[in-house]
TILUMMI-280573 format. One record per atom (N, C-alpha, C): y negated, z negated, x; residue in one letter. Coordinates in steps of 0.001 Angstrom, whole numbers, padded with zeros to 6 digits, always signed. Layout:
BEGIN
YZXA ...
END
This chain:
BEGIN
-075583-035870-036551W -075874-035808-038028W -076410-036297-038950W -077552-036296-039998S -077643-037086-040687S -077298-036578-041790S -077648-037742-043195S -076960-037802-044260S -077978-036377-045117S -079142-036725-044688D -080044-036108-045656D -080361-034399-045151D -079444-033851-044096V -079616-032675-043990V -078607-031991-044993V -078824-030656-045437C -077835-030055-046271C -077085-029381-045322C -075501-029140-045740S -074971-028022-045007S -075346-026844-044993S -075829-026071-045821S -076521-024936-045733S -077968-025243-044980S -078342-025982-044276D -079490-025707-043223D -078943-025892-041987D -077386-025950-041520L -076838-025815-040664L -076764-024818-040284L -077038-024279-038612F -076563-022656-038409F -075195-022582-038176F -074949-021353-039124P -073367-021045-040188P -072336-020989-038455P -072797-020388-037547D -071828-020089-036575D -071869-020509-035350D -070809-021208-034377W -070689-021778-033343W -070770-021427-032192W -071087-019928-032124Y -071533-018847-031020Y -072690-018441-030652Y -073738-018302-031786L -074780-018143-032050L -075579-019297-032309L -076709-018907-031243K -077756-020148-030664K -078749-020108-031991K -079239-019007-032204D -080284-018674-033346D -080674-017112-033145D -081965-016802-033483Y -081954-015257-033857Y -083543-015448-032787Y -083914-014521-032504Q -084811-014232-031275Q -085412-012910-032434Q -086978-013294-033021V -087770-012273-033674V -089086-012186-032521V -089296-010220-032695E -090553-009720-031810E -091053-009262-033007E -091863-009267-033141V -093079-008542-033830V -094043-007731-032980V -093818-006277-033661Y -094843-005388-032373Y -096171-004782-033491Y -096996-004443-033386N -097741-003739-033609N -097615-002039-034144N -098090-001549-034644S -097703+000279-034347S -098186+000731-033204S -099016+000318-032192S -098741+000769-030857S -097546+000378-030196S -096559-000245-030928D -095542-000734-030001D -095724-001850-029177D -096920-002742-029033E -097165-003833-028346E -096789-004928-029248E -095889-005779-028048L -095581-006949-028759L -096487-008174-028848L -096617-008628-030036L -097538-009672-030576L -096934-010868-030910L -096075-011227-030674R -095286-012738-030995R -093997-012494-030578R -093560-013627-030288Q -091722-013854-030002Q -091301-015428-030596Q -090344-015243-031773E -090442-016687-031886E -088404-017144-032298E -088513-018193-032331F -086726-018176-032314F -086337-018966-033615F -085505-018291-034574T -085091-019312-035314T -083788-019423-035753T -083212-020478-036517Q -081717-020696-036832Q -081988-020231-038139Q -083092-020213-039219N -082917-019496-040341N -082490-018348-040767N -081739-017329-041801N -081481-016558-041981N -082504-015692-042419N -083680-016164-042483S -085015-016012-043246S -086279-016088-042138S -086976-015328-042333Y -088439-015267-041012Y -089271-014811-041946Y -090590-015812-041894I -091619-014981-043191I -092728-014965-042194I -093229-013958-041681Y -094613-014046-041153Y -096151-014027-041634Y -096483-015056-041638T -097401-015311-042959T -098646-014320-042378T -100061-014098-043146L -101091-014054-043012L -102118-014517-041598L -101858-015807-041822E -102438-016731-040785E -101731-015841-039418E -100274-015788-039107K -099844-015772-037836K -100312-013887-037507K -100514-012975-038733N -101297-011506-039003N -102243-011794-037981N -103327-012902-038457L -105107-012842-038122L -104745-013175-036691L -103687-014232-036161E -104002-014775-035229E -103568-013992-034154E -102742-012890-034287D -102130-012219-033346D -102962-011076-033159D -103729-010615-034262A -104608-009626-034422A -106197-010037-033452A -106315-011165-033387K -107554-011626-032757K -106986-011595-031087K -105921-012023-031024K -105651-012024-029782K -106090-010271-028936K -105368-009300-029825Q -105523-007903-029097Q -107475-007798-029682Q -108155-008476-030238G -109246-007921-030524G -109286-007362-031989G -108333-007305-032714D -108215-006676-034072D -108950-007447-034812D -108307-006866-036186S -108925-007351-037168S -107634-008209-038130S -106680-007547-038800V -105602-007988-039270V -104707-006450-038845V -103464-006896-039391Y -102433-005331-038981Y -101808-005344-040191Y -101676-003872-040696R -101213-003517-041616R -099663-003144-041233R -099421-002205-040149T -098068-001761-040255T -097426-002840-038708T -096585-002930-038919L -095938-004073-038271L -094211-003266-038232L -093632-004078-036954K -092187-003720-036725K -091717-004452-036154K -090632-005127-036894F -089450-006177-036461F -088458-005804-035778F -087977-006639-034590K -086954-006864-033742K -086217-007728-034242K -084990-008091-034404V -084126-009326-034558V -083011-009359-033454V -083196-010335-032679Y -081721-009953-032212Y -081075-011156-032274Y -079651-010821-032490A -078640-012290-032297A -078841-012973-031094A -078928-014116-030635R -078953-015289-029247R -077734-015705-029081R -077072-015971-028230G -076071-016464-028545G -076194-017861-027157G -075179-019133-027425R -075523-020139-027351R -075734-019988-025337R -075421-019305-024414Q -075872-019507-023245Q -077232-018114-023014Q -077808-017702-024420N -078757-016841-024283N -078898-015508-023975N -077528-015428-024543Q -077399-013628-023935Q -077525-013042-025928Q -078484-011682-025416L -079321-011153-026402L -077993-009926-027101L -077913-009735-028191S -077014-008731-028979S -077809-007690-028535S -076543-006572-027947D -077081-005160-027603D -077730-004512-028637D -077981-004336-029425Q -078973-003865-030656Q -079890-004865-031392Q -080825-004420-031361A -081836-004768-032281A -081873-004578-034028A -081944-005323-034826A -081934-005019-036100A -083128-004939-035853A -084053-003679-036804I -085410-003073-036602I -085810-003314-038314I -087088-003397-038607L -087671-003805-039809L -088750-003501-039856L 
END
């Protein structure tokens, strides 16, 4: 525990480890998978350009995000929140 860490920066649940965020293009190809303990996730233009370049594209305008809660033993929630 560090005194410079705000209580709002701590993950709020003892049973959850983090969130698994998956980013898909319009063809349902998985572009990126990241893990975060924050309640928000920012998919930047830089990430978009990097992911598009890997697929030989220029930029993605249509994306789908799936977010799973991941438990302390790495178990995933049964259903993803799809955005």
